[in-house]
C-alpha positions as CSV (number, residue, x, y, z in Angstrom):
1,X,36.4,-10.6,7.5
2,X,33.8,-9.1,9.8
3,X,34.0,-9.7,13.3
4,X,31.5,-9.1,16.3
5,X,32.2,-9.3,19.9
6,X,31.9,-12.6,21.5
7,X,28.8,-13.6,23.3
8,X,27.7,-15.7,26.1
9,X,26.0,-18.9,24.1
10,X,23.4,-18.8,26.1
11,X,22.0,-14.9,24.8
12,X,19.5,-14.8,22.2
13,X,20.6,-14.3,19.3
14,X,18.2,-11.3,18.8
15,X,20.1,-9.6,21.9
16,X,23.3,-10.2,20.1
17,X,22.8,-8.8,16.9
18,X,20.5,-6.3,17.6
19,X,22.5,-3.6,15.9
20,X,21.8,-5.2,12.7
21,X,18.1,-4.1,13.2
22,X,18.9,-0.6,12.5
23,X,20.4,-1.6,9.0
24,X,17.9,-0.4,6.1
25,X,19.7,-3.6,4.0
26,X,18.3,-7.1,4.3
27,X,20.6,-9.1,6.6
28,X,20.7,-12.9,7.6
29,X,23.0,-14.6,9.8
30,X,23.9,-18.4,9.2
31,X,25.4,-21.0,11.8
32,X,28.2,-23.9,9.8
33,X,25.0,-25.6,9.1
34,X,23.4,-22.9,7.5
35,X,20.6,-22.1,9.7
36,X,18.8,-19.1,9.9
37,X,20.4,-17.6,13.3
38,X,19.0,-13.8,12.9
39,X,16.6,-11.8,10.6
40,X,16.9,-8.0,10.8
41,X,13.5,-6.4,10.4
42,X,14.4,-5.5,6.9
43,X,14.8,-9.1,5.8
44,X,11.3,-10.1,7.5
45,X,10.1,-7.3,5.2
46,X,11.5,-8.3,2.1
47,X,11.0,-11.9,2.3
48,X,7.6,-11.9,4.3
49,X,9.1,-14.0,7.4
50,X,9.2,-13.8,10.7
51,X,12.7,-14.4,12.6
52,X,10.9,-16.0,15.4
53,X,9.5,-18.7,12.4
54,X,12.5,-19.0,10.6
55,X,15.1,-19.2,13.7
56,X,17.2,-22.5,13.3
57,X,15.8,-23.4,9.7
58,X,17.5,-24.0,6.7
59,X,18.1,-21.0,4.7
60,X,17.6,-23.3,1.4
61,X,13.7,-23.5,2.8
62,X,13.5,-19.8,3.5
63,X,14.9,-18.7,-0.2
64,X,15.9,-22.0,-2.4
65,X,19.3,-22.1,-3.5
66,X,20.5,-20.4,-6.5
67,X,23.9,-22.1,-7.6
68,X,25.7,-19.2,-7.6
69,X,24.6,-18.7,-3.8
70,X,25.0,-22.2,-2.8
71,X,28.7,-22.2,-4.0
72,X,29.7,-18.8,-2.6
73,X,28.2,-20.4,1.0
74,X,30.8,-23.2,0.4
75,X,33.3,-20.9,-0.5
76,X,32.9,-18.9,2.3
77,X,32.8,-21.5,5.3
78,X,35.6,-23.7,3.9
79,X,37.9,-21.1,2.7
80,X,36.7,-17.7,4.1
81,X,35.8,-16.6,0.5
82,X,33.2,-13.0,0.4
83,X,30.8,-12.9,-2.9
84,X,29.2,-10.3,-4.0
85,X,26.8,-11.3,-6.6
86,X,24.0,-9.0,-8.6
87,X,20.9,-9.6,-9.9
88,X,20.4,-12.9,-8.1
89,X,17.1,-15.0,-8.7
90,X,15.7,-15.5,-5.0
91,X,12.2,-17.1,-4.0
92,X,10.2,-14.7,-1.7
93,X,7.3,-16.3,-0.1
94,X,5.5,-19.1,-1.6
95,X,4.4,-17.7,-5.1
96,X,6.7,-14.4,-5.7
97,X,10.4,-13.9,-6.8
98,X,12.5,-11.2,-7.1
99,X,16.2,-10.6,-8.4
100,X,18.3,-8.8,-5.2
101,X,21.9,-8.1,-5.1
102,X,23.5,-10.3,-2.6
103,X,26.8,-10.2,-0.8
104,X,28.1,-13.4,1.8
105,X,30.5,-12.2,4.4
106,X,32.2,-15.1,6.5
107,X,32.1,-14.1,10.4
108,X,33.3,-15.0,13.9
109,X,30.8,-15.0,16.5
110,X,29.4,-17.7,18.9
111,X,26.2,-18.2,17.2
112,X,26.9,-17.7,13.3
113,X,29.5,-18.0,11.2
114,X,28.4,-16.2,7.8
115,X,26.8,-12.7,7.1
116,X,24.1,-12.4,3.7
117,X,22.9,-8.9,2.8
118,X,20.2,-8.5,0.2
119,X,19.8,-5.2,-1.5
120,X,16.4,-5.0,-4.4
121,X,18.5,-4.0,-7.3
122,X,15.4,-1.7,-8.1
123,X,15.4,0.3,-5.0
124,X,16.7,3.5,-6.6
125,X,14.2,2.8,-9.6
126,X,11.8,2.7,-7.0
127,X,12.3,5.9,-4.8
128,X,12.6,7.8,-8.4
129,X,9.1,6.5,-9.2
130,X,7.9,7.5,-6.1
131,X,9.3,11.0,-6.6
132,X,8.0,11.4,-10.1
133,X,4.1,10.3,-8.5
134,X,4.4,12.7,-5.6
135,X,4.9,15.6,-8.6
136,X,2.8,14.0,-10.6
137,X,-0.2,13.6,-7.8
138,X,0.7,17.3,-6.8
139,X,0.0,18.7,-10.8
140,X,-3.0,16.5,-10.4
141,X,-4.6,17.9,-7.2
142,X,-3.9,21.7,-8.4
143,X,-5.8,20.7,-11.7
144,X,-8.4,19.1,-10.0
145,X,-9.2,22.3,-7.1
146,X,-9.1,24.8,-10.2
147,X,-11.5,22.9,-12.4
148,X,-13.5,22.0,-9.7
149,X,-14.1,25.9,-8.5
150,X,-14.3,27.1,-12.2
151,X,-17.3,24.7,-12.9
152,X,-18.8,24.9,-9.1
153,X,-20.1,28.3,-9.6
154,X,-21.6,28.4,-12.8
155,X,-23.4,25.1,-11.9
156,X,-24.9,26.9,-8.9
157,X,-26.6,29.7,-11.4
158,X,-27.8,26.9,-14.2
159,X,-29.1,24.8,-10.9
160,X,-30.6,28.1,-9.6
161,X,-32.0,29.2,-13.0
162,X,-33.8,25.8,-13.8
163,X,-35.4,26.3,-10.0
164,X,-36.8,29.3,-11.6
165,X,-38.0,28.4,-14.7
166,X,-39.8,25.4,-13.2
167,X,-41.5,27.8,-10.6
168,X,-42.7,30.1,-13.5
169,X,-44.3,27.2,-15.5
170,X,-46.8,26.4,-13.0
171,X,-49.5,27.7,-14.5
172,X,-48.6,26.3,-17.5
173,X,-50.9,23.7,-19.2
174,X,-47.7,22.1,-20.4
175,X,-46.1,22.4,-17.1
176,X,-45.9,18.8,-16.1
177,X,-44.0,17.5,-19.1
178,X,-42.2,20.9,-19.1
179,X,-41.1,20.1,-15.5
180,X,-39.5,16.8,-16.5
181,X,-36.9,18.8,-18.3
182,X,-36.2,21.0,-15.4
183,X,-36.1,18.1,-13.3
184,X,-33.2,16.6,-15.5
185,X,-31.2,20.0,-14.8
186,X,-31.5,20.2,-11.5
187,X,-30.8,16.5,-10.5
188,X,-27.8,16.7,-13.3
189,X,-26.7,19.7,-11.8
190,X,-27.2,18.3,-8.1
191,X,-24.8,15.5,-9.1
192,X,-22.0,17.4,-10.8
193,X,-22.2,19.2,-7.5
194,X,-21.6,16.4,-5.6
195,X,-19.1,15.8,-7.3
196,X,-17.1,18.8,-6.9
197,X,-17.9,18.6,-3.3
198,X,-15.7,15.1,-3.4
199,X,-12.8,16.5,-5.7
200,X,-12.1,19.6,-2.9
201,X,-13.1,17.5,0.1
202,X,-8.8,16.2,-0.6
203,X,-8.1,19.7,-0.4
204,X,-9.6,20.5,3.5
205,X,-7.0,20.9,6.3
206,X,-6.5,17.4,8.2
207,X,-7.5,16.9,11.7
208,X,-5.3,14.5,13.2
209,X,-6.2,12.0,15.5
210,X,-5.4,8.8,17.1
211,X,-7.0,6.5,15.4
212,X,-7.6,2.1,15.3
213,X,-7.1,1.5,12.1
214,X,-9.1,-2.0,12.6
215,X,-11.8,0.1,13.6
216,X,-12.1,2.1,10.4
217,X,-11.8,-1.0,8.6
218,X,-14.8,-2.2,9.7
219,X,-16.8,0.8,9.5
220,X,-15.4,0.2,5.6
221,X,-16.4,-3.4,5.8
222,X,-20.2,-2.9,7.2
223,X,-20.5,0.0,3.9
224,X,-19.2,-2.2,1.3
225,X,-21.6,-5.0,2.5
226,X,-24.5,-2.9,2.6
227,X,-23.7,-1.6,-1.1
228,X,-22.8,-4.7,-2.3
229,X,-24.6,-7.9,-0.9
230,X,-22.9,-10.0,-3.3
231,X,-18.9,-9.6,-1.7
232,X,-17.6,-11.1,0.9
233,X,-15.4,-9.0,2.9
234,X,-12.5,-11.3,4.5
235,X,-10.4,-10.2,7.5
236,X,-6.7,-11.0,8.1
237,X,-5.8,-8.1,10.9
238,X,-2.8,-8.1,13.0
239,X,-4.2,-6.9,15.9
240,X,-1.0,-6.2,17.8
241,X,-0.8,-3.1,15.7
242,X,-0.8,0.1,17.6
243,X,-2.9,3.7,16.7
244,X,-1.8,5.8,13.9
245,X,-2.1,9.3,13.6
246,X,-4.3,10.0,11.1
247,X,-7.4,11.7,9.9
248,X,-10.4,9.4,10.9
249,X,-12.6,10.8,7.6
250,X,-10.0,10.7,5.1
251,X,-8.8,7.5,6.3
252,X,-11.9,6.0,5.9
253,X,-12.8,8.0,2.9
254,X,-9.3,6.6,1.2
255,X,-9.7,3.0,1.9
256,X,-13.6,2.9,1.0
257,X,-12.7,4.0,-2.5
258,X,-10.3,1.5,-2.8
259,X,-12.6,-1.4,-1.9
260,X,-15.7,0.2,-3.5
261,X,-13.1,0.2,-6.3
262,X,-12.5,-3.5,-5.9
263,X,-16.7,-4.4,-5.4
264,X,-17.7,-2.7,-8.8
265,X,-14.8,-4.3,-10.9
266,X,-16.2,-7.3,-9.5
267,X,-19.6,-6.7,-10.8
268,X,-20.6,-6.6,-7.2
269,X,-20.2,-10.6,-6.5
270,X,-16.8,-11.6,-5.4
271,X,-14.2,-11.5,-2.6
272,X,-12.2,-8.5,-0.3
273,X,-9.7,-9.1,2.2
274,X,-8.8,-6.7,4.2
275,X,-5.4,-7.5,5.3
276,X,-3.0,-5.4,8.2
277,X,0.9,-6.4,9.2
278,X,3.4,-3.8,11.1
279,X,7.1,-3.0,9.1
280,X,9.8,-2.3,10.2
281,X,12.4,0.1,9.3
282,X,10.8,1.3,6.2
283,X,11.0,4.7,4.5
284,X,8.2,6.7,3.3
285,X,8.4,9.8,1.6
286,X,12.4,10.0,1.8
287,X,11.8,9.8,5.6
288,X,12.9,6.4,7.6
289,X,10.5,5.0,10.0
290,X,11.4,2.3,13.1
291,X,7.3,1.3,12.6
292,X,4.8,1.6,9.5
293,X,1.4,-0.1,9.2
294,X,1.0,-2.2,5.6
295,X,-2.5,-2.7,4.6
296,X,-3.7,-4.5,1.7
297,X,-7.0,-4.6,0.1
298,X,-7.2,-7.8,-2.3
299,X,-9.6,-8.9,-4.5
300,X,-10.4,-12.0,-6.7
301,X,-11.5,-9.9,-9.8
302,X,-10.8,-9.8,-13.1
303,X,-7.5,-7.7,-12.7
304,X,-6.5,-4.3,-13.8
305,X,-5.8,-4.2,-17.8
306,X,-2.1,-4.3,-18.6
307,X,-2.7,-0.7,-20.4
308,X,-4.2,1.0,-17.6
309,X,-1.8,-0.2,-14.6
310,X,0.3,2.7,-15.0
311,X,-2.2,5.0,-15.3
312,X,-5.1,4.0,-12.7
313,X,-4.4,6.4,-10.2
314,X,-4.6,9.4,-12.6
315,X,-7.8,11.5,-12.6
316,X,-10.6,10.7,-15.2
317,X,-9.0,7.1,-15.7
318,X,-11.6,4.1,-15.0
319,X,-12.2,0.8,-16.6
320,X,-16.0,1.3,-16.2
321,X,-18.1,3.5,-18.9
322,X,-20.0,5.0,-15.7
323,X,-16.9,5.3,-13.8
324,X,-15.6,8.9,-12.8
325,X,-12.1,8.0,-13.1
326,X,-11.7,10.2,-9.3
327,X,-12.0,7.6,-6.6
328,X,-8.7,6.4,-6.6
329,X,-6.8,9.5,-7.6
330,X,-8.6,10.9,-4.5
331,X,-7.2,7.6,-2.1
332,X,-3.9,8.4,-3.5
333,X,-4.0,12.0,-2.4
334,X,-5.2,11.4,0.9
335,X,-2.8,8.9,1.5
336,X,0.2,10.7,0.4
337,X,-1.3,13.6,2.7
338,X,-0.6,11.1,5.5
339,X,3.2,10.9,4.4
340,X,1.8,7.2,3.3
341,X,2.3,5.4,0.2
342,X,0.2,3.3,-1.9
343,X,1.0,1.0,-4.9
344,X,-1.0,-1.5,-6.8
345,X,0.1,-5.5,-8.1
346,X,-2.7,-6.9,-10.6
347,X,-3.1,-9.9,-12.5
348,X,-6.5,-11.6,-13.5
349,X,-7.7,-13.5,-10.2
350,X,-6.1,-11.3,-7.8
351,X,-5.7,-7.3,-7.4
352,X,-4.0,-5.9,-4.4
353,X,-3.8,-2.3,-3.5
354,X,-1.0,-1.8,-0.7
355,X,-1.1,1.5,1.4
356,X,1.7,2.1,4.0
357,X,1.5,4.5,7.0
358,X,4.1,5.7,9.1
359,X,3.3,4.7,13.1
360,X,4.4,7.5,15.1
361,X,3.2,7.0,18.6
362,X,3.0,3.9,20.3
363,X,5.0,0.8,20.7
364,X,4.9,-2.4,19.4
């Protein structure tokens, strides 16, 4: 049985159990009435709940009560029995559920009787998937960079030749008609050159500085509103977030690509919500951070077709006939260069792009 040092009943639980806040696994402490006495940051993140809101409330309200866990809590309180359950279904938030491994351990402290530890069963699978995606993204970046360089030079020659040809046609009797063709060549060459610049922009050296994420999001919001007048952009900001270290223009480009993709998927009419929150004790790119920023770009569009969801960040993959399939690829590349992560969850009526970035300066 696990023992904690005794503390005065007048002490705040957050102080008494502060050592648990350093753990990467989710931990919840309960008293003899199954009321929540402490949640560490990993538990707050896992269950999308704050300890301040759930202190002294029933664990059943937060997670529901799967039959194996209910029996385990009874046995732990009556007989001091420990329990470990695998693949136990839990409610996490109002609509989301997930399967977790769970351990129940009786403890003896002034304020708590039970320690519950939760571990997502897909943690290792997620880490392996992120590592694979990082390798794939690096290969994609090399492919894009080489392709852009191979196209860029001959494209300049094509455009220059079209301009010379147009100049030579000045005295020709069919000049107006023929110039239409040279203009098509020049305009298409310009369009491709712009595309090449976009492809190569993610490879420029970063210019890191302290940036306010909400200031950048406001810039994105104004740009989306100007381009898609029928799209309503809502804000759900955590204004207590500290500044982060990043390249201002690259972060704006990444977020704009995602928001623009959402607006285009809704055919310019719908609702986008920009949501920010702080996360604690988060692992990004195999490194543990005490604080991280979570940014969600949510829309109420038709969702991403199921056959495309695993390939949505691949280059040249697009759900639109006129799409280049590069916007999300570049966004992923820029976020990863900031040591962050990006993932997507989608169903008809709700698509959520989730960006997580480390907070390495400032205090929360």
